LUMSE-353615 format. One record per atom (N, C-alpha, C): x, y, z. Coordinates in steps of 0.2 Angstrom, whole numbers, padded with zeros to 4 digits, always signed. Example, Ala and Ser with C-alpha at 12.3 -4.5 7.8 and 13.67 -1.06 7.14 Angstrom:
+0066-0028+0039 +0062-0022+0039 +0066-0016+0039 +0064-0011+0035 +0068-0005+0036 +0064+0000+0039 
REM end
This chain:
+0688+0988+0453 +0693+0984+0452 +0692+0977+0448 +0686+0974+0450 +0683+0968+0446 +0683+0970+0439 +0680+0976+0437 +0679+0977+0430 +0686+0978+0427 +0691+0981+0430 +0697+0982+0428 +0701+0975+0426 +0700+0970+0431 +0702+0964+0430 +0699+0960+0424 +0693+0961+0423 +0689+0958+0417 +0692+0961+0411 +0693+0968+0411 +0695+0971+0405 +0702+0969+0403 +0706+0968+0409 +0713+0966+0407 +0713+0959+0404 +0708+0954+0406 +0708+0948+0403 +0706+0948+0396 +0701+0952+0395 +0699+0953+0388 +0705+0956+0383 +0709+0961+0386 +0715+0963+0382 +0720+0958+0381 +0721+0954+0387 +0726+0948+0386 +0724+0943+0381 +0718+0941+0381 +0715+0936+0376 +0716+0939+0369 +0714+0945+0368 +0714+0948+0362 +0721+0949+0359 +0726+0951+0363 +0733+0952+0361 +0736+0945+0359 +0734+0940+0363 +0737+0934+0362 +0734+0930+0356 +0727+0930+0356 +0723+0926+0351 +0723+0929+0344 +0724+0936+0343 +0723+0939+0337 +0729+0937+0332 +0735+0937+0335 +0741+0934+0330 +0740+0926+0329 +0737+0923+0333 +0735+0916+0332 +0730+0915+0326 +0725+0919+0327 +0720+0919+0322 +0723+0921+0315 +0726+0926+0315 +0729+0928+0309 +0734+0923+0306 +0738+0920+0310 +0743+0915+0308 +0739+0909+0305 +0733+0907+0308 +0729+0902+0306 +0726+0903+0299 +0724+0910+0298 +0721+0912+0292 +0726+0911+0286 +0732+0914+0288 +0737+0914+0283 +0740+0907+0281 +0740+0902+0286 +0742+0896+0285 +0737+0892+0281 +0731+0893+0282 +0726+0890+0277 +0727+0893+0270 +0730+0898+0269 +0731+0901+0262 +0735+0896+0258 +0739+0892+0262 +0743+0887+0258 +0738+0882+0254 +0733+0880+0258 +0728+0876+0255 +0724+0879+0250 +0722+0886+0252 +0718+0890+0247 +0721+0891+0241 +0728+0893+0242 +0731+0895+0236 +0732+0889+0231 +0734+0883+0234 +0734+0877+0230 +0727+0876+0226 +0722+0876+0230 +0715+0874+0228 +0713+0879+0223 +0714+0886+0224 +0711+0891+0220 +0715+0891+0213 +0722+0891+0214 +0726+0891+0207 +0725+0885+0203 +0725+0879+0207 +0725+0872+0203 +0718+0872+0200 +0712+0873+0204 +0706+0873+0202 +0704+0877+0196 +0707+0883+0196 +0706+0887+0190 +0710+0886+0184 +0716+0883+0185 +0721+0882+0180 +0720+0875+0177 +0719+0870+0182 +0719+0863+0179 +0712+0860+0180 +0707+0863+0183 +0700+0861+0183 +0698+0857+0189 +0692+0855+0189 +0688+0852+0195 +0692+0845+0197 +0694+0841+0192 +0697+0835+0193 +0703+0836+0198 +0708+0840+0196 +0714+0842+0199 +0712+0844+0207 +0707+0848+0207 +0705+0851+0214 +0702+0845+0218 +0699+0840+0215 +0696+0834+0219 +0702+0830+0221 +0707+0830+0217 +0713+0825+0218 +0717+0828+0224 +0718+0835+0225 +0721+0838+0231 +0716+0837+0237 +0710+0837+0236 +0705+0836+0241 +0705+0829+0244 +0707+0824+0239 +0707+0817+0241 +0713+0816+0246 +0718+0820+0246 +0724+0819+0250 +0724+0822+0257 +0719+0826+0258 +0718+0830+0264 +0718+0826+0270 +0715+0820+0270 +0714+0817+0276 +0721+0813+0278 +0724+0811+0273 +0731+0808+0274 +0736+0813+0277 +0736+0819+0274 +0740+0824+0276 +0738+0826+0283 +0732+0827+0285 +0730+0829+0291 +0731+0824+0297 +0732+0817+0295 +0734+0812+0300 +0741+0814+0303 +0746+0817+0298 +0752+0819+0301 +0752+0826+0305 +0748+0830+0302 +0748+0837+0305 +0744+0837+0311 +0739+0833+0312 +0735+0833+0318 +0739+0829+0324 +0743+0824+0322 +0748+0821+0327 +0753+0826+0329 +0756+0830+0325 +0761+0835+0327 +0757+0840+0331 +0752+0843+0329 +0749+0849+0333 +0746+0846+0339 +0743+0840+0339 +0741+0837+0345 +0746+0837+0351 +0752+0834+0349 +0757+0833+0354 +0760+0840+0356 +0761+0844+0351 +0763+0851+0353 +0758+0855+0357 +0752+0854+0356 +0747+0857+0361 +0748+0856+0368 +0750+0849+0369 +0752+0847+0376 +0758+0851+0378 +0763+0851+0374 +0769+0855+0375 +0768+0862+0377 +0764+0865+0373 +0762+0872+0374 +0760+0873+0381 +0755+0869+0383 +0753+0869+0390 +0759+0869+0395 +0763+0864+0394 +0769+0863+0398 +0773+0869+0398 +0775+0872+0393 +0779+0878+0392 +0775+0884+0396 +0769+0885+0395 +0765+0890+0398 +0765+0889+0406 +0764+0883+0408 +0764+0882+0416 +0771+0883+0419 +0776+0881+0415 +0783+0883+0418 +0785+0890+0418 +0782+0894+0412 +0783+0901+0412 +0779+0904+0417 +0773+0902+0418 +0769+0905+0424 +0772+0904+0431 +0775+0899+0432 +0778+0897+0438 +0785+0900+0439 +0788+0903+0434 +0794+0906+0434 +0800+0901+0434 +0798+0895+0431 +0803+0890+0431 +0806+0890+0423 +0809+0895+0422 +0811+0896+0415 +0818+0892+0413 +0821+0890+0418 +0827+0886+0417 +0825+0879+0414 +0819+0877+0415 +0817+0870+0412 +0815+0871+0404 +0814+0877+0402 +0811+0878+0395 +0816+0876+0390 +0822+0878+0390 +0826+0876+0384 +0827+0868+0384 +0827+0865+0390 +0828+0857+0390 +0822+0854+0387 +0816+0857+0388 +0810+0854+0385 +0810+0855+0377 +0812+0861+0375 +0813+0863+0368 +0818+0858+0365 +0824+0858+0367 +0829+0854+0364 +0827+0846+0364 +0824+0844+0369 +0822+0837+0369 +0817+0835+0363 +0812+0839+0363 +0806+0838+0358 +0808+0840+0351 +0812+0845+0350 +0814+0847+0343 +0818+0841+0340 +0822+0838+0344 +0826+0832+0341 +0822+0826+0341 +0818+0825+0346 +0814+0819+0345 +0808+0819+0340 +0804+0824+0340 +0799+0824+0335 +0802+0825+0328 +0807+0829+0327 +0810+0830+0320 +0812+0823+0318 +0815+0819+0322 +0818+0812+0320 +0812+0807+0318 +0807+0807+0323 +0801+0803+0322 +0797+0804+0316 +0796+0811+0315 +0792+0812+0309 +0796+0812+0302 +0802+0812+0303 +0806+0811+0297 +0805+0803+0294 +0805+0799+0299 +0804+0792+0298 +0797+0791+0295 +0792+0794+0299 +0785+0793+0297 +0783+0795+0290 +0787+0801+0289 +0785+0804+0282 +0788+0799+0277 +0794+0796+0278 +0797+0792+0273 +0792+0786+0272 +0789+0783+0277 +0785+0778+0277 +0779+0779+0273 +0776+0785+0274 +0770+0788+0271 +0771+0788+0263 +0777+0791+0261 +0779+0791+0254 +0779+0785+0251 +0782+0780+0254 +0782+0773+0252 +0775+0770+0251 +0770+0772+0255 +0763+0769+0255 +0758+0773+0252 +0760+0778+0248 +0755+0783+0246 +0750+0780+0241 +0752+0775+0237 +0747+0772+0232 +0742+0768+0236 +0745+0763+0240 +0740+0759+0244 +0735+0763+0248 +0738+0768+0251 +0733+0772+0256 +0728+0775+0252 +0729+0778+0246 +0724+0782+0242 +0719+0776+0240 +0721+0771+0238 +0717+0765+0235 +0713+0763+0241 +0715+0762+0247 +0712+0760+0252 +0706+0764+0254 +0707+0771+0252 +0702+0776+0254 +0697+0776+0248 +0697+0772+0243 +0693+0772+0237 +0693+0778+0233 +0699+0781+0233 +0700+0788+0229 +0698+0786+0222 +0694+0791+0219 +0691+0789+0213 +0696+0788+0207 +0695+0784+0203 +0700+0782+0197 +0702+0788+0193 +0698+0793+0192 +0700+0799+0188 +0704+0804+0192 +0705+0803+0198 +0709+0807+0202 +0715+0804+0205 +0715+0798+0206 +0720+0794+0210 +0728+0796+0208 +0729+0796+0201 +0736+0797+0199 +0738+0804+0201 +0734+0809+0200 +0736+0816+0202 +0737+0816+0210 +0732+0813+0213 +0733+0813+0221 +0739+0810+0223 +0741+0804+0220 +0748+0801+0222 +0754+0806+0221 +0754+0809+0216 +0759+0814+0214 +0759+0820+0219 +0754+0822+0221 +0753+0828+0226 +0755+0826+0233 +0753+0820+0235 +0754+0818+0242 +0761+0816+0243 +0765+0813+0238 +0772+0811+0239 +0776+0817+0240 +0775+0822+0237 +0779+0828+0237 +0777+0832+0244 +0771+0832+0246 +0769+0836+0252 +0772+0833+0258 +0772+0826+0258 +0775+0823+0264 +0782+0824+0265 +0786+0827+0260 +0793+0829+0262 +0793+0835+0267 +0788+0838+0267 +0788+0844+0272 +0786+0843+0279 +0784+0836+0280 +0782+0834+0287 +0787+0836+0292 +0793+0834+0291 +0798+0835+0297 +0799+0843+0298 +0799+0847+0293 +0799+0854+0294 +0793+0856+0299 +0787+0853+0297 +0781+0855+0301 +0782+0853+0309 +0785+0847+0310 +0786+0845+0317 +0791+0850+0321 +0796+0852+0318 +0801+0856+0321 +0798+0863+0322 +0794+0866+0317 +0791+0872+0317 +0786+0872+0323 +0782+0867+0324 +0777+0867+0329 +0779+0867+0336 +0785+0863+0337 +0788+0863+0343 +0791+0870+0345 +0794+0874+0341 +0796+0881+0342 +0790+0885+0343 +0785+0884+0339 +0779+0888+0340 +0775+0887+0346 +0775+0881+0349 +0772+0879+0355 +0776+0883+0361 +0783+0883+0360 +0787+0886+0365 +0786+0894+0365 +0786+0897+0360 +0785+0904+0359 +0778+0906+0362 +0773+0902+0360 +0766+0904+0363 +0766+0903+0370 +0769+0897+0373 +0769+0896+0380 +0772+0902+0384 +0777+0905+0381 +0780+0911+0385 +0777+0917+0383 +0771+0917+0379 +0767+0923+0378 +0769+0926+0371 +0773+0924+0367 +0775+0927+0361 +0771+0923+0355 +0765+0926+0354 +0761+0923+0348 +0762+0927+0342 +0766+0932+0342 +0768+0936+0336 +0773+0933+0332 +0778+0930+0334 +0783+0927+0330 +0780+0921+0325 +0776+0917+0328 +0773+0912+0323 +0769+0915+0317 +0766+0921+0319 +0762+0925+0314 +0767+0927+0309 +0773+0930+0311 +0777+0933+0306 +0780+0927+0301 +0781+0921+0304 +0784+0916+0300 +0778+0914+0295 +0772+0914+0297 +0767+0912+0292 +0766+0917+0287 +0767+0924+0289 +0767+0929+0284 +0772+0928+0278 +0778+0926+0280 +0783+0925+0276 +0782+0919+0271 +0780+0913+0275 +0779+0907+0271 +0773+0907+0266 +0768+0911+0268 +0762+0912+0264 +0764+0916+0257 +0768+0921+0258 +0770+0925+0252 +0774+0920+0248 +0779+0916+0251 +0783+0911+0247 +0778+0906+0243 +0773+0904+0247 +0769+0899+0244 +0765+0901+0238 +0762+0907+0239 +0758+0910+0233 +0762+0911+0227 +0768+0914+0229 +0773+0916+0223 +0775+0910+0219 +0776+0905+0223 +0779+0898+0220 +0773+0895+0216 +0767+0895+0219 +0761+0892+0216 +0760+0896+0209 +0760+0902+0209 +0759+0906+0203 +0765+0904+0197 +0771+0903+0200 +0776+0901+0195 +0776+0894+0193 +0775+0889+0198 +0775+0882+0196 +0769+0879+0193 +0763+0882+0195 +0756+0880+0192 +0754+0884+0186 +0753+0890+0188 +0750+0895+0182 +0755+0896+0177 +0762+0897+0178 +0766+0898+0173 +0770+0892+0170 +0773+0888+0174 +0776+0882+0171 +0772+0876+0170 +0766+0876+0172 +0761+0871+0171 +0763+0864+0174 +0765+0864+0180 +0767+0858+0183 +0761+0855+0187 +0756+0858+0187 +0749+0855+0190 +0750+0854+0197 +0747+0848+0199 +0747+0847+0207 +0754+0846+0210 +0758+0843+0206 +0765+0842+0208 +0768+0849+0210 +0767+0854+0206 +0770+0861+0207 +0767+0864+0213 +0760+0863+0214 +0757+0866+0220 +0760+0862+0226 +0761+0856+0226 +0764+0852+0232 +0771+0855+0233 +0775+0856+0228 +0782+0858+0229 +0782+0865+0232 +0778+0870+0230 +0777+0876+0233 +0776+0876+0240 +0771+0871+0242 +0770+0871+0249 +0776+0868+0253 +0779+0863+0251 +0785+0861+0255 +0791+0866+0255 +0792+0870+0250 +0797+0875+0250 +0795+0881+0255 +0789+0883+0255 +0786+0888+0260 +0787+0885+0267 +0785+0879+0268 +0786+0876+0275 +0793+0876+0278 +0798+0875+0273 +0805+0875+0275 +0807+0882+0277 +0805+0887+0273 +0807+0894+0274 +0804+0896+0281 +0797+0894+0282 +0794+0896+0289 +0798+0893+0295 +0800+0887+0294 +0804+0884+0300 +0810+0887+0301 +0814+0888+0296 +0821+0891+0297 +0820+0898+0300 +0815+0902+0298 +0814+0909+0300 +0812+0908+0308 +0808+0904+0310 +0806+0904+0317 +0812+0902+0321 +0816+0897+0319 +0822+0895+0323 +0826+0901+0324 +0828+0904+0318 +0832+0910+0319 +0829+0916+0323 +0823+0917+0323 +0820+0922+0327 +0820+0920+0334 +0819+0914+0336 +0819+0911+0343 +0826+0912+0346 +0831+0910+0342 +0838+0910+0345 +0840+0917+0346 +0838+0922+0342 +0840+0929+0342 +0836+0933+0348 +0830+0931+0348 +0826+0936+0353 +0825+0933+0360 +0825+0926+0361 +0824+0923+0367 +0829+0919+0370 +0832+0921+0375 +0838+0917+0378 +0836+0911+0380 +0830+0910+0383 +0827+0904+0386 +0826+0899+0380 +0826+0901+0374 +0825+0896+0368 +0831+0894+0365 +0837+0895+0368 +0843+0893+0365 +0845+0886+0368 +0848+0882+0364 +0851+0876+0366 +0856+0873+0361 +0860+0869+0363 +0865+0866+0359 +0863+0859+0357 +0863+0857+0351 +0861+0850+0349 +0866+0845+0351 +0864+0839+0352 +0868+0834+0354 +0865+0829+0359 +0869+0824+0362 +0866+0820+0366 +0863+0823+0373 +0867+0828+0375 +0866+0831+0382 +0860+0835+0381 +0857+0837+0375 +0851+0841+0374 +0845+0837+0376 +0845+0830+0376 +0840+0826+0378 +0839+0825+0385 +0834+0828+0388 +0833+0828+0395 +0827+0823+0397 +0829+0818+0402 +0824+0813+0403 +0818+0816+0407 +0819+0820+0411 +0813+0823+0415 +0809+0827+0411 +0812+0831+0406 +0808+0835+0401 +0804+0830+0397 +0807+0824+0395 +0803+0819+0391 +0797+0817+0394 +0798+0815+0401 +0792+0812+0405 +0787+0817+0405 +0788+0824+0407 +0783+0829+0407 +0780+0830+0401 +0784+0831+0395 +0781+0832+0389 +0777+0826+0386 +0779+0820+0387 +0775+0815+0385 +0768+0814+0389 +0768+0816+0396 +0762+0816+0400 +0757+0820+0397 +0759+0826+0395 +0754+0831+0393 +0753+0831+0385 +0758+0828+0381 +0758+0828+0374 +0754+0822+0371 +0755+0816+0374 +0753+0810+0371 +0745+0810+0371 +0741+0812+0376 +0734+0811+0376 +0731+0815+0370 +0733+0822+0369 +0730+0826+0364 +0733+0823+0357 +0739+0820+0357 +0741+0817+0351 +0737+0811+0349 +0736+0807+0353 +0732+0801+0352 +0725+0803+0349 +0722+0808+0353 +0715+0811+0351 +0715+0814+0344 +0721+0818+0343 +0721+0821+0336 +0722+0815+0331 +0727+0810+0332 +0728+0805+0327 +0722+0801+0326 +0718+0799+0331 +0712+0795+0331 +0707+0800+0326 +0707+0806+0328 +0702+0810+0324 +0704+0810+0316 +0711+0811+0315 +0713+0811+0308 +0712+0804+0305 +0713+0798+0309 +0711+0792+0306 +0704+0791+0305 +0700+0794+0310 +0692+0794+0308 +0691+0798+0302 +0694+0803+0301 +0693+0807+0295 +0695+0803+0288 +0700+0798+0289 +0701+0794+0283 +0695+0789+0282 +0692+0787+0288 +0686+0783+0287 +0680+0787+0284 +0679+0793+0286 +0674+0798+0284 +0676+0800+0276 +0682+0801+0275 +0684+0802+0268 +0682+0796+0263 +0683+0790+0265 +0681+0784+0262 +0673+0784+0261 +0670+0786+0266 +0662+0786+0266 +0660+0792+0261 +0663+0798+0261 +0662+0803+0257 +0663+0801+0249 +0668+0798+0248 +0670+0796+0241 +0665+0792+0238 +0661+0788+0242 +0655+0784+0239 +0650+0788+0236 +0650+0795+0238 +0644+0799+0235 +0647+0802+0228 +0653+0801+0226 +0655+0803+0219 +0660+0809+0219 +0663+0810+0213 +0668+0816+0212 +0665+0823+0214 +0659+0824+0212 +0656+0831+0213 +0655+0832+0221 +0652+0827+0224 +0652+0828+0231 +0659+0829+0235 +0664+0825+0233 +0670+0825+0235 +0673+0832+0234 +0672+0835+0228 +0675+0842+0226 +0671+0847+0230 +0664+0846+0231 +0660+0851+0235 +0662+0851+0242 +0662+0845+0245 +0663+0845+0253 +0670+0846+0255 +0675+0844+0251 +0682+0846+0253 +0683+0853+0252 +0680+0856+0247 +0681+0863+0246 +0677+0867+0251 +0671+0864+0253 +0668+0868+0259 +0672+0867+0265 +0675+0862+0266 +0679+0861+0272 +0685+0866+0272 +0688+0867+0266 +0693+0872+0266 +0690+0879+0269 +0685+0881+0266 +0682+0887+0269 +0680+0886+0276 +0677+0881+0278 +0675+0880+0285 +0681+0880+0290 +0686+0877+0288 +0692+0877+0292 +0695+0884+0293 +0694+0888+0288 +0696+0895+0288 +0692+0899+0293 +0685+0898+0292 +0680+0902+0296 +0681+0900+0303 +0682+0894+0305 +0682+0892+0312 +0689+0894+0316 +0694+0896+0312 +0700+0898+0315 +0699+0903+0321 +0695+0908+0321 +0694+0913+0326 +0692+0909+0333 +0687+0904+0332 +0685+0900+0337 +0690+0895+0340 +0694+0892+0336 +0699+0887+0338 +0705+0891+0341 +0707+0896+0338 +0713+0900+0341 +0711+0904+0347 +0705+0906+0348 +0703+0909+0354 +0703+0904+0360 +0701+0898+0358 +0701+0892+0363 +0708+0891+0365 +0713+0891+0360 +0720+0891+0361 +0723+0896+0366 +0720+0902+0365 +0722+0908+0369 +0719+0907+0376 +0713+0904+0377 +0710+0903+0384 +0715+0897+0387 +0717+0892+0383 +0721+0887+0386 +0727+0889+0389 +0731+0893+0385 +0738+0896+0387 +0737+0901+0392 +0733+0905+0392 +0732+0910+0398 +0730+0907+0404 +0725+0902+0404 +0724+0898+0410 +0730+0894+0412 +0734+0891+0408 +0739+0887+0410 +0745+0892+0413 +0746+0898+0411 +0750+0902+0414 +0748+0904+0421 +0742+0906+0422 +0739+0907+0428 +0739+0901+0433 +0738+0896+0430 +0738+0889+0435 +0745+0888+0437 +0750+0889+0433 +0757+0888+0435 +0759+0893+0440 +0756+0899+0440 +0758+0904+0444 +0754+0903+0451 +0749+0898+0451 +0745+0897+0457 +0739+0902+0458 +0737+0905+0453 +0731+0910+0453 +0725+0906+0450 +0723+0901+0454 +0717+0897+0452 +0711+0900+0451 +0709+0905+0456 +0703+0909+0455 +0703+0913+0448 +0709+0915+0446 +0710+0919+0440 +0708+0915+0434 +0710+0908+0434 +0709+0904+0429 +0701+0904+0427 +0697+0904+0432 +0690+0904+0431 +0687+0910+0428 +0690+0916+0430 +0689+0922+0427 +0691+0922+0419 +0697+0919+0418 +0699+0919+0411 +0694+0915+0407 +0691+0910+0410 +0686+0906+0406 +0680+0909+0405 +0677+0913+0410 +0671+0916+0410 +0671+0922+0405 +0676+0926+0405 +0677+0931+0400 +0678+0928+0393 +0682+0923+0392 +0683+0920+0386 +0677+0917+0383 +0673+0914+0387 +0667+0911+0385 +0662+0916+0382 +0662+0922+0385 +0657+0927+0382 +0660+0929+0375 +0667+0930+0375 +0670+0932+0368 +0668+0927+0363 +0669+0921+0365 +0668+0915+0361 +0661+0915+0358 +0656+0916+0362 +0649+0917+0360 +0648+0922+0354 +0651+0928+0356 +0650+0933+0351 +0653+0931+0344 +0659+0929+0344 +0663+0927+0338 +0659+0922+0334 +0656+0917+0338 +0653+0911+0335 +0646+0913+0331 +0643+0918+0334 +0636+0920+0331 +0638+0924+0325 +0643+0928+0325 +0645+0932+0320 +0647+0928+0314 +0651+0923+0315 +0653+0918+0310 +0647+0914+0307 +0642+0913+0311 +0636+0909+0308 +0633+0914+0303 +0632+0920+0305 +0628+0925+0300 +0632+0925+0294 +0639+0926+0295 +0643+0927+0289 +0643+0921+0284 +0643+0915+0287 +0644+0909+0282 +0637+0907+0279 +0632+0908+0283 +0625+0907+0280 +0624+0911+0274 +0626+0917+0274 +0625+0922+0269 +0630+0921+0263 +0636+0919+0264 +0641+0919+0259 +0644+0913+0257 +0642+0907+0260 +0645+0901+0259 +0646+0898+0252 +0640+0899+0249 +0640+0897+0242 +0645+0901+0237 +0645+0907+0238 +0649+0911+0234 +0657+0910+0235 +0658+0908+0242 +0665+0906+0243 +0667+0900+0240 +0663+0895+0240 +0664+0889+0236 +0665+0889+0229 +0661+0893+0226 +0661+0895+0219 +0668+0898+0217 +0671+0901+0221 +0678+0904+0220 +0683+0899+0217 +0682+0893+0220 +0687+0888+0218 +0687+0885+0212 +0682+0887+0208 +0682+0884+0201 +0677+0878+0200 +0674+0876+0205 +0669+0870+0205 +0663+0872+0201 +0660+0867+0198 +0654+0868+0194 +0648+0869+0198 +0642+0871+0195 +0636+0873+0198 +0633+0868+0203 +0633+0862+0201 +0631+0856+0205 +0635+0856+0212 +0641+0856+0211 +0646+0855+0217 +0645+0861+0221 +0644+0867+0218 +0643+0873+0222 +0637+0873+0226 +0631+0870+0223 +0625+0869+0227 +0625+0864+0233 +0629+0859+0232 +0630+0854+0237 +0634+0857+0243 +0639+0861+0241 +0643+0864+0246 +0639+0870+0250 +0635+0873+0247 +0630+0878+0250 +0625+0875+0255 +0622+0869+0253 +0618+0866+0257 +0621+0863+0263 +0627+0861+0262 +0631+0859+0268 +0632+0865+0273 +0634+0871+0271 +0635+0876+0275 +0629+0878+0279 +0623+0878+0275 +0617+0881+0279 +0615+0876+0285 +0618+0870+0285 +0616+0866+0290 +0622+0866+0296 +0628+0866+0294 +0633+0865+0299 +0634+0872+0302 +0633+0878+0299 +0635+0884+0302 +0630+0886+0308 +0624+0883+0308 +0619+0884+0313 +0622+0881+0320 +0627+0877+0320 +0630+0874+0326 +0636+0877+0328 +0638+0882+0325 +0645+0886+0327 +0645+0888+0334 +0639+0890+0337 +0639+0892+0344 +0641+0886+0348 +0638+0880+0347 +0639+0874+0350 +0646+0873+0350 +0649+0873+0344 +0656+0871+0344 +0661+0876+0347 +0659+0883+0347 +0662+0888+0351 +0662+0887+0358 +0657+0885+0361 +0656+0884+0368 +0660+0878+0370 +0660+0873+0366 +0664+0867+0368 +0671+0868+0368 +0673+0872+0363 +0680+0874+0362 +0683+0878+0368 +0679+0883+0370 +0681+0887+0376 +0682+0882+0382 +0677+0878+0383 +0678+0873+0389 +0684+0869+0388 +0685+0866+0382 +0691+0862+0381 +0697+0866+0383 +0698+0872+0381 +0703+0877+0382 +0705+0877+0390 +0699+0878+0393 +0700+0879+0401 +0702+0873+0404 +0699+0867+0402 +0701+0861+0405 +0708+0859+0403 +0710+0860+0397 +0717+0858+0395 +0722+0863+0398 +0720+0869+0399 +0725+0874+0403 +0726+0872+0410 +0722+0868+0413 +0723+0865+0420 +0727+0859+0420 +0728+0856+0413 +0732+0850+0413 +0727+0844+0412 +0721+0845+0411 +0716+0839+0411 +0716+0837+0404 +0721+0835+0401 +0721+0834+0394 +0719+0827+0392 +0719+0822+0397 +0717+0815+0396 +0709+0815+0395 +0706+0818+0399 +0698+0818+0399 +0696+0822+0392 +0700+0827+0391 +0698+0831+0385 +0699+0827+0378 +0705+0823+0378 +0706+0819+0373 +0701+0813+0372 +0699+0810+0378 +0694+0805+0378 +0687+0807+0375 +0686+0813+0377 +0679+0816+0375 +0679+0817+0367 +0685+0820+0365 +0686+0821+0357 +0685+0814+0354 +0688+0809+0356 +0687+0802+0353 +0680+0800+0353 +0677+0800+0359 +0670+0798+0359 +0665+0802+0354 +0667+0809+0353 +0663+0813+0349 +0664+0811+0342 +0670+0809+0340 +0672+0807+0333 +0668+0800+0332 +0668+0795+0336 +0665+0789+0335 +0658+0790+0334 +0655+0795+0338 +0647+0796+0336 +0646+0799+0329 +0651+0803+0327 +0650+0805+0320 +0651+0800+0315 +0656+0795+0316 +0657+0790+0311 +0650+0785+0311 +0648+0784+0317 +0642+0779+0317 +0636+0782+0314 +0635+0788+0316 +0629+0792+0313 +0630+0792+0305 +0636+0794+0303 +0636+0795+0296 +0634+0788+0292 +0637+0783+0294 +0635+0777+0291 +0628+0774+0292 +0625+0775+0298 +0619+0773+0300 +0613+0777+0297 +0614+0783+0295 +0609+0788+0293 +0610+0790+0286 +0615+0787+0282 +0616+0790+0276 +0610+0789+0271 +0607+0783+0272 +0601+0782+0267 +0595+0787+0268 +0595+0790+0274 +0589+0794+0276 +0591+0801+0274 +0597+0804+0275 +0599+0811+0273 +0604+0812+0267 +0606+0806+0264 +0610+0807+0258 +0617+0810+0260 +0620+0814+0256 +0626+0817+0257 +0626+0822+0262 +0620+0825+0264 +0620+0830+0270 +0621+0827+0276 +0621+0820+0277 +0622+0817+0283 +0629+0819+0286 +0634+0821+0281 +0641+0823+0283 +0640+0829+0287 +0635+0834+0286 +0634+0840+0290 +0631+0838+0297 +0626+0834+0296 +0622+0832+0302 +0626+0828+0307 +0629+0824+0305 +0633+0820+0310 +0639+0824+0313 +0642+0828+0310 +0647+0833+0313 +0644+0837+0318 +0638+0840+0316 +0634+0844+0321 +0632+0841+0327 +0630+0834+0327 +0628+0830+0333 +0635+0829+0337 +0640+0828+0334 +0646+0826+0337 +0648+0832+0341 +0647+0839+0339 +0649+0845+0343 +0644+0845+0349 +0638+0843+0348 +0633+0844+0354 +0636+0839+0359 +0637+0833+0357 +0640+0828+0362 +0646+0830+0366 +0651+0833+0362 +0657+0836+0365 +0655+0841+0370 +0651+0846+0368 +0649+0851+0373 +0646+0848+0380 +0642+0843+0379 +0639+0840+0385 +0644+0836+0389 +0649+0833+0386 +0655+0830+0389 +0659+0835+0393 +0661+0840+0390 +0665+0845+0393 +0661+0849+0399 +0655+0850+0398 +0651+0853+0403 +0650+0849+0409 +0649+0842+0408 +0649+0837+0414 +0655+0837+0418 +0661+0838+0414 +0668+0838+0417 +0669+0844+0422 +0667+0850+0419 +0667+0856+0423 +0663+0856+0429 +0657+0854+0428 +0652+0853+0434 +0655+0849+0439 +0658+0843+0437 +0661+0838+0442 +0667+0841+0445 +0671+0845+0442 +0677+0848+0445 +0675+0853+0450 +0670+0857+0448 +0668+0862+0453 +0665+0859+0459 +0662+0854+0459 +0659+0851+0465 +0665+0848+0469 +0670+0845+0465 +0676+0842+0469 +0680+0847+0473 +0680+0853+0470 +0685+0858+0473 +0681+0863+0478 +0674+0862+0478 +0670+0867+0482 +0671+0864+0490 +0672+0869+0494 +0673+0867+0501 +0666+0865+0504 +0667+0860+0508 +0661+0856+0511 +0659+0860+0518 
REM end
């Protein structure tokens, strides 16, 4: 019986996490398509220009995904407890609220594009192209806000397939428009940005239509009555801590982008391209962690507290296997993957050196992510968010303090150390929770 339960948890995690992983892979194809086509059509400077905007764009994306991470936990707990009548109220409240808030924030970002990029010391030979790209991409932020609220609701009720279908559609639109706007019409980075925004709009409309048609619990009527005060309170309680942590992380990335820009255009092209690959490679780890979080939240909402520990135990073993496989893959192929984007030999070598260092710590990152998923599934988002902020601060401090000793490879070493710290913080929290709940 015990073995059957373990097998059932493996099946549940695989069925839920695989669409998330595939969705993430395809979503990264937005960035890969932009970078690959622009790099090969317009050259290394254009590639560096797109890379220089990534931290500003991530500031918006991480704020949205951070908040909706908390919403996903809330949806899952409500679904697990059988309180489905509250789901449409939560959905309506945050579709309207986040859509409006990020519409205003996107407008502010468009107005401040130039000062932001100059504040980051974006290199003079790329700043004009970076401004053009960023202004257009920010137009898609409100679509991303609405999409992520619907995706959180669908994943919370156990439907991770629908966001995957939305990403499949948007990826096809994005690549097709990249080829048209950049390769054929020669619109450069502006064409790549326009393709991305159009694909995000298609993705959002598709997911709304799917949700309304397939799930009665995800239907609501827009208007003042759609805003529910109690749903707002619950959503803010779970959504704000991870949003703050994600926003601080994104702001920290701005600081680190500024730090990286000091090493010159080739390092910027190499490391930002390496991070494109690294982000894709880490998706199985990140989304398996999301799967652990959601399944734990559903069981916690249903009152199955012993089951939540079994989900973590099985998920941690799966995470270790995935992390080790990714380590072997990246150490062998990292340099070749970077070279695909059209960077020069020196930038390729810098990127490969980065991978040989950072990939050795994927197992540490994987275990930290599994623990984070478990804690957040229980609703312990405040501690998880605080741990993430402390980890980021350690990374920033080490980057500046040890740059003279390690050169541009401090970017890899500092991130690896921050993962170690994150693992220790989550481990300490889990030990403390177990002692607290253990009968005396």
